[in-house]
MIROLO-793075 format. One record per residue (C-alpha): residue in one letter; z, y, x negated. Coordinates in steps of 0.05 Angstrom, whole numbers, padded with zeros to 5 digits, always signed. Last residue first. Example, Ala and Ser with C-alpha at 12.3 -4.5 7.8 and 13.67 -1.06 7.14 Angstrom:
S+00143-00021-00273
A+00156-00090-00246
***
This chain:
H-00938-00226-00346
E-00869-00208-00382
N-00827-00198-00328
L-00772-00150-00352
R-00704-00180-00348
F-00645-00165-00305
D-00584-00187-00325
P-00531-00205-00270
Y-00475-00155-00257
A-00430-00172-00202
D-00446-00250-00220
M-00456-00300-00163
G-00432-00368-00147
H-00374-00342-00104
E-00312-00382-00128
H-00336-00413-00198
A-00382-00357-00215
D-00337-00292-00198
L-00270-00335-00208
G-00283-00323-00288
E-00299-00371-00341
L-00225-00377-00372
E-00192-00364-00297
E-00249-00428-00269
K-00229-00478-00329
E-00161-00465-00335
S-00158-00489-00258
V-00148-00433-00201
R-00080-00419-00174
I-00053-00419-00110
G-00051-00495-00090
V-00065-00529-00023
T-00001-00553+00000
K+00057-00537-00046
K+00032-00470-00065
L+00015-00453-00004
A+00082-00473+00020
F+00115-00425-00034
I+00066-00372-00013
I+00087-00367+00060
I+00159-00383+00059
F+00164-00336-00006
A+00124-00281+00024
S+00175-00280+00088
V+00233-00288+00050
I+00219-00229+00004
C+00191-00190+00056
F+00254-00194+00104
A+00299-00186+00053
A+00265-00122+00023
I+00257-00096+00088
S+00325-00100+00099
G+00357-00069+00039
V+00299-00007+00033
G+00330+00007+00104
V+00393-00001+00085
L+00391+00041+00028
Q+00353+00093+00072
T+00417+00100+00107
I+00465+00103+00060
F+00420+00160+00033
Q+00421+00192+00101
D+00506+00189+00105
V+00512+00218+00039
S+00459+00277+00058
A+00387+00302+00047
L+00351+00309+00108
G+00314+00384+00096
G+00294+00361+00028
F+00321+00320-00039
I+00377+00263-00042
G+00368+00226+00025
V+00295+00228+00028
A+00292+00213-00044
L+00317+00141-00026
T+00254+00121+00007
G+00215+00153-00058
W+00257+00117-00104
I+00240+00053-00070
G+00162+00067-00057
C+00159+00082-00138
A+00187+00013-00154
L+00148-00024-00099
H+00087+00010-00094
V+00066+00036-00163
A+00113-00012-00218
I+00090-00075-00171
A+00015-00048-00168
G+00009-00039-00242
V-00060-00069-00244
P-00060-00137-00281
D+00007-00148-00254
D+00039-00206-00302
L+00112-00225-00299
R+00145-00242-00362
L+00210-00211-00343
K+00199-00167-00406
D+00133-00144-00379
I+00163-00130-00318
L+00207-00088-00348
S+00158-00044-00393
V+00116-00033-00331
A+00173-00012-00291
F+00198+00047-00355
V+00131+00075-00349
I+00126+00078-00276
I+00193+00107-00268
A+00178+00164-00303
G+00125+00183-00263
A+00162+00166-00203
I+00221+00218-00231
A+00158+00279-00237
G+00136+00268-00167
I+00204+00273-00133
L+00217+00337-00179
I+00148+00368-00165
A+00158+00350-00088
D+00223+00379-00095
T+00194+00449-00126
P+00149+00445-00066
S+00191+00436-00020
M+00207+00377+00023
Q+00219+00341+00088
D+00143+00335+00105
A+00124+00298+00045
G+00188+00250+00055
A+00165+00175+00050
T+00099+00186+00019
I+00132+00235-00040
G+00136+00174-00082
V+00080+00130-00067
L+00039+00194-00086
G+00089+00208-00158
G+00071+00139-00165
L-00001+00145-00157
I-00005+00197-00205
G+00031+00156-00257
N-00015+00101-00245
L-00076+00137-00271
F-00031+00175-00329
M-00011+00098-00347
T-00080+00083-00347
L-00104+00139-00393
D-00061+00120-00445
L-00049+00177-00500
N-00017+00141-00557
K+00045+00141-00589
Y+00086+00089-00547
R+00141+00115-00524
I+00127+00197-00533
T+00061+00183-00508
S+00089+00137-00442
V+00136+00189-00428
L+00080+00247-00427
A+00034+00212-00395
A+00086+00183-00343
V+00104+00262-00331
V+00034+00289-00319
G+00019+00242-00268
G+00076+00242-00235
S+00073+00317-00236
A+00005+00321-00207
A+00010+00262-00152
A+00076+00303-00125
L+00039+00372-00126
S-00013+00338-00079
T+00036+00309-00035
T+00076+00369-00026
V+00020+00414-00013
L-00020+00367+00040
V+00048+00364+00069
L+00052+00440+00072
S-00018+00448+00098
T+00006+00396+00151
L+00071+00423+00171
G+00038+00490+00183
P-00022+00486+00217
D+00005+00429+00267
A-00063+00383+00272
S-00022+00330+00300
L+00007+00260+00288
V+00043+00290+00217
S+00023+00231+00192
G-00049+00249+00192
G-00032+00290+00130
N+00001+00233+00094
F-00052+00181+00094
G-00108+00231+00110
F-00086+00272+00048
W-00076+00205+00007
G-00152+00190+00016
L-00167+00243-00031
W-00114+00222-00077
L-00143+00144-00076
I-00214+00173-00091
L-00185+00205-00141
V-00149+00139-00171
G-00210+00099-00155
A-00252+00145-00192
T-00205+00135-00245
A-00214+00054-00242
L-00287+00066-00250
P-00280+00105-00308
I-00240+00048-00338
N-00284-00006-00330
H-00269-00078-00358
G-00200-00073-00357
P-00161-00088-00417
I-00114-00148-00433
A-00061-00121-00476
Q-00018-00179-00499
P+00056-00185-00477
K+00108-00215-00523
G+00137-00283-00507
D+00104-00318-00566
K+00040-00296-00536
F+00040-00271-00464
K-00026-00252-00425
G-00066-00300-00459
I-00077-00338-00390
R-00057-00303-00332
S+00017-00304-00312
G+00052-00345-00255
L+00031-00350-00189
L+00097-00357-00166
F+00127-00303-00192
V+00073-00255-00187
A+00067-00275-00107
V+00145-00252-00098
L+00126-00186-00133
A+00063-00181-00092
A+00097-00196-00029
W+00152-00143-00049
G+00106-00086-00066
G+00064-00097-00001
V+00115-00084+00042
S+00144-00029-00011
H+00077+00010-00005
V+00071+00007+00077
L+00139+00012+00112
T+00173+00030+00046
S+00141+00095+00023
G+00108+00088+00087
A+00077+00158+00124
F+00151+00187+00144
D+00201+00142+00126
Y+00263+00166+00151
F+00314+00117+00178
P+00356+00140+00235
T+00435+00163+00227
D+00465+00136+00288
R+00418+00076+00281
T+00362+00074+00332
E+00309+00087+00276
L+00327+00031+00231
F+00342-00027+00299
G+00263-00009+00327
G+00232+00048+00351
G+00168+00020+00333
W+00164+00066+00269
D+00229+00046+00253
W+00237-00028+00255
S+00166-00036+00285
G+00146-00029+00226
A+00170-00093+00190
I+00146-00135+00252
P+00086-00101+00240
Y+00073-00126+00170
V+00099-00195+00174
L+00061-00215+00229
G-00016-00204+00224
V-00021-00166+00162
Y+00021-00221+00120
I-00004-00281+00154
I-00079-00270+00149
T-00068-00244+00085
F-00037-00301+00062
I-00090-00351+00088
M-00141-00307+00053
F-00108-00312-00003
P-00094-00383-00001
G-00172-00387+00002
I-00189-00342-00055
K-00151-00380-00109
M-00102-00336-00152
R-00121-00326-00221
E-00158-00257-00236
A-00121-00214-00188
V-00057-00227-00167
A-00022-00156-00169
G-00094-00126-00146
S-00100-00160-00083
V-00018-00153-00064
I-00026-00077-00052
T-00088-00097-00011
A-00049-00138+00035
A-00004-00073+00051
T-00067-00026+00056
A-00095-00070+00118
A-00035-00042+00160
F-00047+00030+00146
M-00122+00029+00174
G-00098+00002+00230
Q-00042+00053+00250
F-00099+00105+00249
L-00141+00063+00289
F-00088+00048+00335
D-00071+00122+00352
T-00144+00143+00351
W-00154+00094+00413
Y-00084+00117+00442
T-00107+00187+00441
Y-00071+00235+00399
G-00030+00292+00389
E+00005+00310+00454
N+00008+00237+00467
Y+00000+00185+00526
T-00005+00231+00578
L-00077+00243+00576
D-00098+00181+00613
L-00179+00183+00596
A-00210+00185+00664
G-00229+00118+00702
D-00204+00147+00773
A-00140+00093+00762
T-00124+00138+00699
L-00150+00096+00634
P-00109+00087+00568
S-00150+00006+00568
D-00093-00036+00534
L-00100-00076+00462
G-00104-00145+00447
F-00048-00186+00463
G+00022-00175+00487
A+00078-00119+00480
F+00120-00158+00435
G+00187-00155+00411
F+00235-00171+00345
I+00294-00131+00313
G+00303-00074+00356
T+00372-00116+00390
A+00352-00097+00460
G+00402-00054+00484
D+00350-00004+00522
E+00276-00036+00518
F+00240-00037+00460
G+00170-00016+00472
P+00123-00061+00431
Y+00100-00011+00380
M+00092-00056+00316
L+00084-00122+00353
N+00035-00090+00394
F-00015-00058+00339
G-00009-00128+00300
V-00027-00173+00352
L-00100-00183+00375
C-00115-00108+00353
Y-00080-00107+00284
L-00108-00175+00273
L-00182-00153+00276
L-00161-00096+00238
G-00141-00133+00174
V-00193-00188+00183
T-00245-00128+00156
I-00201-00089+00114
I-00169-00143+00082
F-00233-00184+00072
I-00275-00125+00045
N-00211-00125-00013
K-00212-00191-00025
F-00284-00198-00032
L-00289-00135-00086
I-00233-00173-00125
N-00266-00236-00129
L-00341-00200-00142
T-00312-00167-00209
N-00274-00227-00239
K-00316-00238-00292
Q-00322-00165-00310
R-00242-00162-00328
T-00193-00118-00287
L-00171-00049-00292
G-00235-00026-00257
I-00240-00081-00207
E-00180-00064-00190
L-00182+00014-00187
F-00252+00013-00157
A-00220-00032-00097
F-00166+00008-00082
G-00211+00077-00073
L-00257+00036-00034
H-00204+00028+00009
M-00175+00094+00010
F-00240+00108+00047
F-00204+00084+00110
V-00147+00130+00096
L-00194+00188+00092
A-00231+00164+00156
T-00165+00158+00196
C-00147+00228+00172
I-00212+00261+00203
M-00192+00220+00264
M-00126+00253+00269
W-00152+00323+00256
V-00203+00311+00316
N-00141+00285+00367
N-00100+00350+00350
I-00163+00394+00362
T-00180+00346+00425
L-00105+00353+00452
I-00107+00424+00436
E-00167+00433+00477
M-00143+00390+00534
***
């Protein structure tokens, strides 16, 4: 009982840290976008975490962990609506659920992850997507698509039962790429912001509060201690401390390399590229944080940092508009981190790399098709883009009727 209590307390602390990440995402997104759209972004982030938790309670948790039976295809299962009561016949807590945490902690920790996938999309479509269609998309994607994809590995589905099981420790693919693929589809269907491209060349649209964006990245780095540290699923001292070390080293090397490559390529010290390099390193290490040595983590983070710079450039060349760099960070580095499990660390082998590739491809196909169907249907029915006037004047005024930074004037009486 004492060991369970210690493990469970650690898991609850990690749950709180992952929850805190949503403040980091909010700060990052509003910092990298314009003042006139601040309320809109904050509203979306609050909607995602509140509705995401409710959906995960009603259907998501039991879609993600359906208890696939022997001989099942491992593609789709559902254990029923709502949460069970993990109590014994005499009303005491059922301690047979797991050595590392209780049923309730398991639900809440995983629920925090679920909301993250839609938050990734929020940043990519910022400043020009209607709030209503985004909310509908979030409900379907977080409620159905994310947990089904997650069940293929974490829920004991077909990726987990391969001869060489797919390995994604904390979600480089199952969280970050799931959000990244949807972001890519959404940006493609939505189109770029007014003024982003002129004569085919990308134009900078500066964010209104870079200090806030910087605070957001540091909050996310702190939150990642829970994201990866909690994915140990216990308070095991050796493994937990290793995971925190590899997580931090990858973040640091990702930031430094992104800053260096960006400076060499563009001849300026770009703080936003530095910040996204840190996030890229974090996403990259997430799939194998428990399998890597410190040197492996530094290399994985460094490669992720370089990927950030070139991915941002590629996205611009494709005339796709991603205001916060979500696709480069979460999709490109999510793919890299997942494949890195087969190249570095304790699981490195040709068979593992092939399995990782199969996992990336399977999740990509499912998420691309699902996201396209949802967003294309919304585009053809209710429309997904605000009018030109609304975009130019700001979504805060037109979607919410408020201003994030109202003018305060002294009463002259």
